C-alpha distance (Angstrom), angle and dihedral (degrees) to the residues before:
residue distance angle dihedral
M1 . . .
H2 3.77 . .
K3 3.81 123.7 .
N4 3.75 117.5 -145.4
I5 3.72 129.9 -129.8
V6 3.78 103.1 -158.2
I7 3.80 127.1 -157.1
L8 3.80 108.6 -170.5
L9 3.80 116.7 -153.4
N10 3.86 129.7 -163.6
S11 3.77 100.2 34.7
L12 3.76 103.4 -166.1
A13 3.83 92.9 -145.6
L14 3.73 93.9 53.3
A15 3.78 93.1 40.9
A16 3.77 91.7 58.1
A17 3.76 91.0 55.1
L18 3.82 94.2 45.9
L19 3.79 106.8 38.9
S20 3.81 91.1 101.5
G21 3.80 91.6 51.4
C22 3.84 124.3 102.4
A23 3.79 117.5 -91.3
K24 3.80 121.4 -152.8
T25 3.84 133.4 -149.3
S26 3.76 125.7 -175.9
V27 3.73 95.5 -159.5
P28 3.75 107.1 118.2
G29 3.76 125.4 -137.1
S30 3.85 125.8 15.1
S31 3.82 108.8 -14.3
P32 3.79 132.3 -175.2
A33 3.79 114.4 -90.6
L34 3.75 119.0 -75.3
S35 3.72 120.7 -132.8
S36 3.86 124.3 -130.6
R37 3.82 89.4 -114.6
P38 3.78 110.9 103.8
I39 3.77 119.7 -150.7
L40 3.85 102.9 -112.4
F41 3.69 132.1 -175.4
S42 3.82 108.0 -148.0
S43 3.84 105.0 171.0
L44 3.75 144.9 -1.6
T45 3.77 123.4 -164.1
V46 3.84 130.9 -173.3
D47 3.74 120.1 -153.4
V48 3.80 104.5 -165.4
D49 3.82 138.5 146.8
V50 3.77 94.4 -158.2
K51 3.76 108.9 41.4
A52 3.76 102.5 -165.5
D53 3.90 101.1 167.6
Y54 3.72 93.8 5.7
D55 3.74 129.6 85.7
A56 3.82 109.1 -71.7
V57 3.83 95.4 -138.6
D58 3.80 111.5 43.9
G59 3.78 104.3 14.5
E60 3.72 95.2 -119.5
F61 3.81 125.4 137.8
P62 3.86 105.9 -103.1
S63 3.77 122.2 -113.2
G64 3.75 109.7 -78.2
A65 3.77 94.1 29.9
T66 3.88 114.1 143.3
V67 3.82 135.1 -146.3
G68 3.81 123.2 -174.0
V69 3.87 120.0 -143.1
L70 3.75 131.8 -171.2
G71 3.80 120.8 -171.7
Y72 3.77 128.6 -159.8
C73 3.80 131.3 -171.1
L74 3.88 116.6 135.1
T75 3.75 133.0 50.1
Q76 3.77 124.2 -124.1
D77 3.85 94.5 -84.6
E78 3.80 90.7 52.5
S79 3.81 93.9 -103.8
G80 3.71 136.7 103.5
G81 3.78 97.7 71.2
S82 3.75 93.4 142.5
T83 3.80 95.8 37.0
P84 3.86 116.7 107.4
W85 3.81 116.4 -108.5
A86 3.85 95.2 -114.1
T87 3.83 88.5 63.9
K88 3.78 102.4 38.3
K89 3.79 101.6 34.3
T90 3.81 97.6 97.0
G91 3.79 89.7 59.8
C92 3.78 98.7 31.7
H93 3.81 122.3 108.9
P94 3.84 127.3 -173.1
F95 3.76 121.7 -93.9
M96 3.81 91.4 -176.8
H97 3.81 109.0 59.1
D98 3.79 145.6 91.8
Y99 3.84 120.8 -112.7
D100 3.73 120.6 -170.4
G101 3.87 95.2 -171.0
T102 3.79 95.2 -93.2
S103 3.82 107.6 43.5
L104 3.76 143.4 20.0
H105 3.78 123.4 -113.2
G106 3.76 134.7 -178.6
V107 3.84 117.5 -111.4
M108 3.78 104.9 -94.6
L109 3.74 120.2 -123.7
I110 3.78 114.1 -162.6
K111 3.82 125.3 -163.2
G112 3.78 112.3 -131.3
I113 3.76 129.0 -148.0
D114 3.83 87.8 -99.8
G115 3.78 90.5 61.4
G116 3.80 95.4 -109.6
W117 3.81 127.7 122.0
S118 3.75 123.5 -128.4
Y119 3.83 140.9 176.9
S120 3.82 133.2 176.4
P121 2.96 141.2 -109.6
L122 3.78 97.4 26.4
Y123 3.85 126.1 -127.2
S124 3.76 125.3 -146.7
W125 3.78 134.9 -144.8
Y126 3.78 116.3 -109.8
E127 3.75 116.7 -101.4
D128 3.81 95.0 -116.0
D129 3.84 107.2 86.3
S130 3.85 92.7 -159.9
Y131 3.84 91.2 69.6
L132 3.80 117.8 117.7
Y133 3.79 117.6 -139.4
S134 3.80 130.4 -166.4
F135 3.78 121.4 -158.6
F136 3.88 128.1 -165.1
A137 3.74 120.6 -165.4
Y138 3.84 136.4 -173.1
S139 3.79 138.6 174.7
P140 2.97 136.5 -116.8
C141 3.86 97.2 34.4
D142 3.78 91.2 -153.8
P143 3.80 124.3 127.8
D144 3.89 88.8 -146.0
Y145 3.83 87.3 69.1
F146 3.83 110.8 15.9
S147 3.77 130.2 42.4
I148 3.84 120.9 -178.6
S149 3.82 126.1 -153.8
T150 3.77 134.6 145.6
I151 3.76 137.6 -111.4
G152 3.73 93.4 -109.1
Y153 3.80 143.8 -14.9
V154 3.82 140.0 -169.0
S155 3.76 126.8 -138.6
G156 3.78 120.7 -122.8
T157 3.79 128.6 177.9
G158 3.69 97.8 -42.8
I159 3.79 92.0 -39.1
E160 3.79 126.2 101.5
Q161 3.84 111.4 -146.3
Y162 3.89 110.5 -157.9
N163 3.74 115.4 -142.1
D164 3.84 135.2 -164.6
A165 3.81 127.5 11.9
P166 3.79 119.5 -32.4
E167 3.83 121.2 -98.7
A168 3.79 115.9 -136.1
T169 3.75 123.6 -152.4
F170 3.78 117.7 -166.4
T171 3.92 114.9 -165.6
L172 3.77 129.7 177.0
P173 3.82 115.1 -137.5
F174 3.75 98.8 -123.5
E175 3.81 130.4 113.1
D176 3.84 129.4 -142.4
T177 3.85 93.5 -105.7
G178 3.77 103.2 115.9
G179 3.76 93.6 -128.8
I180 3.83 133.4 125.4
L181 3.79 112.5 -52.0
D182 3.84 123.4 -149.4
R183 3.79 106.1 -131.5
K184 3.82 88.4 -161.2
L185 3.69 88.9 70.1
L186 3.76 90.9 64.0
R187 3.85 114.5 101.8
D188 3.70 136.3 -168.4
A189 3.87 109.7 -118.5
M190 3.70 109.1 -143.5
L191 3.90 127.3 -177.5
S192 3.79 137.4 178.9
N193 3.72 143.2 160.2
N194 3.81 139.1 -164.6
I195 3.81 115.5 -155.7
D196 3.86 131.6 -154.6
L197 3.78 98.8 1.2
R198 3.77 122.6 167.2
S199 3.86 121.0 -144.4
T200 3.82 90.2 -127.2
E201 3.89 89.0 67.8
G202 3.75 85.9 77.3
A203 3.78 98.0 -147.4
V204 3.81 139.3 51.3
S205 3.83 118.6 -148.2
F206 3.84 122.0 -161.5
Q207 3.79 119.8 -160.0
F208 3.81 101.0 -158.6
Y209 3.73 125.5 -155.5
H210 3.84 128.8 -152.4
M211 3.75 114.4 -123.3
T212 3.84 96.8 -172.7
A213 3.73 128.4 72.2
G214 3.81 118.1 -131.5
L215 3.75 131.7 -136.8
R216 3.79 122.9 -161.8
F217 3.83 128.7 178.7
R218 3.74 128.8 -143.8
V219 3.89 142.4 164.6
N220 3.80 133.0 -130.6
N221 3.77 111.8 -163.5
Y222 3.82 106.6 -167.6
N223 3.85 93.5 174.7
S224 3.71 112.7 115.1
D225 3.77 97.0 -151.7
L226 3.82 110.1 16.4
P227 3.82 126.9 78.8
V228 3.75 121.2 -143.4
T229 3.81 122.8 -139.7
V230 3.83 119.8 -164.3
T231 3.82 106.7 -156.3
S232 3.76 98.0 -178.6
L233 3.86 140.7 4.0
T234 3.77 128.6 -178.8
L235 3.84 137.0 169.4
G236 3.82 115.5 -151.7
G237 3.71 136.8 171.5
T238 3.81 141.6 84.1
F239 3.78 119.4 -45.7
N240 3.86 140.1 -174.3
K241 3.77 113.5 -91.4
E242 3.80 108.1 -170.2
M243 3.76 144.5 25.8
V244 3.76 129.8 -169.8
I245 3.83 121.6 -158.4
E246 3.71 112.2 -159.7
A247 3.81 132.9 -179.0
Q248 3.84 115.2 -86.8
T249 3.75 92.2 6.1
D250 3.81 140.6 84.7
Y251 3.80 119.4 -111.3
V252 3.85 120.1 -72.0
I253 3.76 120.7 -143.5
S254 3.80 125.3 -146.6
G255 3.74 141.8 156.1
R256 3.75 131.1 31.5
Y257 3.79 144.8 -136.0
S258 3.75 131.0 -165.1
G259 3.78 135.6 -155.6
T260 3.76 143.7 90.5
F261 3.88 130.5 -68.7
T262 3.81 117.5 -152.3
V263 3.82 108.3 -136.2
A264 3.88 98.0 176.3
D265 3.72 113.1 50.7
A266 3.83 91.9 173.9
P267 3.82 134.3 15.4
L268 3.80 116.3 -72.5
S269 3.85 116.6 -144.3
V270 3.76 118.2 -157.9
A271 3.71 119.2 -168.4
P272 3.80 123.4 -139.1
N273 3.82 115.1 -78.6
T274 3.86 91.6 16.8
Y275 3.74 119.4 141.5
E276 3.85 134.4 -168.3
K277 3.75 95.2 12.2
Y278 3.77 103.9 173.2
F279 3.78 127.8 -151.7
T280 3.78 104.6 -117.1
E281 3.79 141.3 -166.4
D282 3.82 122.7 -103.3
D283 3.85 91.1 -80.1
G284 3.92 88.9 64.7
I285 3.79 89.8 -130.5
S286 3.75 110.6 67.6
K287 3.78 110.4 80.2
V288 3.83 115.4 -127.6
S289 3.84 102.9 -105.3
L290 3.74 123.4 -174.2
L291 3.77 106.4 -158.1
L292 3.81 107.4 -156.2
I293 3.80 138.5 169.2
P294 3.77 110.7 -112.9
N295 3.84 122.5 -153.0
I296 3.80 137.7 -154.6
D297 3.71 122.5 -109.0
D298 3.85 117.3 175.7
N299 3.78 88.6 -14.0
R300 3.80 91.7 -56.5
P301 3.80 123.5 111.0
I302 3.76 113.9 -120.1
M303 3.75 137.6 -178.0
G304 3.76 106.9 -121.1
V305 3.79 136.4 18.6
P306 3.73 121.4 -44.2
G307 3.85 114.7 -107.4
L308 3.81 93.0 24.1
E309 3.74 132.1 90.7
A310 3.87 112.4 -84.1
P311 3.81 114.7 -106.3
R312 3.82 112.2 -75.0
I313 3.83 128.5 -127.6
V314 3.79 116.2 -144.2
M315 3.86 119.9 -172.6
T316 3.71 137.3 171.7
Y317 3.77 118.7 -161.9
R318 3.85 147.3 157.5
I319 3.78 130.6 -138.1
G320 3.77 110.5 -147.2
D321 3.73 110.6 -44.6
G322 3.81 93.2 -27.2
E323 3.76 129.7 122.1
V324 3.80 121.2 -69.3
R325 3.86 108.1 -97.2
S326 3.79 131.6 -162.9
F327 3.83 127.3 -131.3
S328 3.80 127.7 -172.6
S329 3.79 131.2 178.6
I330 3.78 141.9 146.3
L331 3.77 113.9 -111.0
P332 3.80 111.4 -79.1
D333 3.84 117.2 -93.1
M334 3.68 111.6 -101.0
N335 3.84 144.5 117.4
Y336 3.79 104.5 -71.8
R337 3.80 102.7 -165.8
N338 3.81 129.2 -172.8
G339 3.86 113.2 -118.8
M340 3.88 87.8 38.3
M341 3.83 138.1 93.6
H342 3.81 117.8 -135.6
D343 3.81 121.3 -156.4
I344 3.81 116.8 -143.8
T345 3.77 107.2 -160.3
F346 3.79 129.8 -164.4
N347 3.84 111.5 -154.4
F348 3.82 118.1 -157.4
L349 3.83 120.1 -167.5
G350 3.79 118.7 160.2
S351 3.78 105.9 -41.1
S352 3.82 94.9 -28.5
L353 3.76 128.2 101.0
T354 3.80 124.6 -164.1
L355 3.79 131.3 180.0
S356 3.78 127.1 -139.0
A357 3.79 137.7 168.5
E358 3.78 136.5 -157.1
E359 3.75 136.4 177.1
T360 3.76 115.6 -115.2
E361 3.76 136.4 -178.3
W362 3.81 119.3 -87.5
D363 3.81 94.8 -172.8
N364 3.80 100.5 -28.3
E365 3.82 86.2 -80.6
F366 3.80 109.1 146.7
V367 3.85 97.5 158.8
S368 3.76 112.6 89.3
D369 3.83 107.7 163.7
I370 3.73 112.9 98.8
V371 3.75 120.6 -164.1
F372 3.82 125.5 -179.6
E373 3.73 98.8 -151.0
């Protein structure tokens, strides 16, 4: 069952205040008439069980969060407004975008402290209500993580017209140095689209999909009288760095980085007969979630780079008042899928420690292939 992340457009309250404002179009030349109705983004809600980058309490994007949006409607010769996307996309170029002279970017929506979403300058719908629009969205709208281009383009008189659906490249900002990796630089890549929408429908909904696979870590202490204290926990190895999502294809993985993530920033005490005790962030609520890019090896998703040893867990711990012990193991063998969380569990019974893994729901999101089409 999919959960929806919904961006609502055309908020009547905001429209009333902004009808007199200037609207912008990036379509060169003579364009069909624009309406006085600006395209507005009034709210964005996230319904998730595991929040990752989102607020750990209410599932909302935090203040300052960003979403990039590109909007398409007309073909290069300013026609095709009422033509479905599947027919016009090879000649369609975005009217809603930012272009810095070298690359294409989505219009950035920013969530304010009041919970509202804004962008500037505003775009307007075209006057003709029969026009069909297609929107593509991604988050975070951050050039350090996402770059947006298109499948092809043609050059005009000093103007590049971008054609076909956008291509999204998600890159993690780590190098292949083998050093300490800051887990807080990990991000959840999210993508969505809404095809052939009319302005008269009054709202645009985006069903976003997660492109990363999450790892969380927890402890089961089956001892009836001995506490367990985990004094350190790390995950180290070689990981996938980049994924490219192209029209009509599944994602493509490339690049690598290596190093070690620290999972436990402070000792974790687990009382006797305590189960599913997660490692958490400083707030004591948000579970530590390593958001990684899985790969396919022999048609089976893996965590790590094909041909290399799987990432390795290293833990130090103490049972009761005993000596500090060390534990080392590669990640358990299982299907690590993007769009899913995976619980890595340390099971203590007596003086023994075993490791297990299981797939769990992120936000009931089982579909992981993203296609901009």
